[in-house]
N, C-alpha and C positions, 0 to 999 in steps of 0.2 A: 580798562584790560576787567570782563565779569568775571566771576568765580569759578565760573566753568574753562577759561582762558590763564585764568591766575596757577591751577592745580596740575594745567596738560603741561606749564612751565615750572614746575615744580616740581612734577614728574620726570619731567625732563632731567632737569638737574637731577635728581634723584640716580636716574642712567648715568651722564658723564661722573659726577663722584664718586661711584661705583668701580667704571673704568679708573679713574685718577689712584683711587685707592683699592689697591687688588689682595692689598693683603690682611684687609678688612673684612668682614664680613658685612652682606647687601641688610643684613635685620639691623645692625650698627651703623650705615650710613645714613636709612632711615629715621630709625635713631637720631640724629644728628643735626638729620633736618625738620624732625618733628621736633625736636626740643627750639631749634631756630626758628619757626615759623611763627611763633607769640608775640616774640621781639615787635612784630612788626604790625600785627594787628589792628593796631590804633592809625596806624597810615591814611589818611584820607582818599593818597594818587598810590594805587595800587597797581601802577606800572615797572614799577622798577621794584615791587617786594620778590619776586624770584629773585632776581641777581639778587638783593641784598639778604634770600633766607641763603640760595646756596654761597653766599662768602663768609655768612655765620658758619653753617656748618662745615666748612673747605677748613676755618679755623679749629673749630672745633675735633676736627677729625686727625688733620696737622699734628694737635697737642697730642690727641692719642697715641700714634705714631712715634710721637718723640718722645711718649711718657718711659721712663721704667729703662 
């Protein structure tokens, strides 16, 4: 997977997460994804990075919706 394919897959993940968390702003979802992505920058095999980023962001967003 090249960088543009990875970027596209992560953009699709953002759209899925926005739909999955309608109570949160799109900016909050985008921030969770942006904060999750660096965790996987060193991975030499990039094919699964979008999946890992989406899972990490989903966890962050769940924490936000259950906090408080």
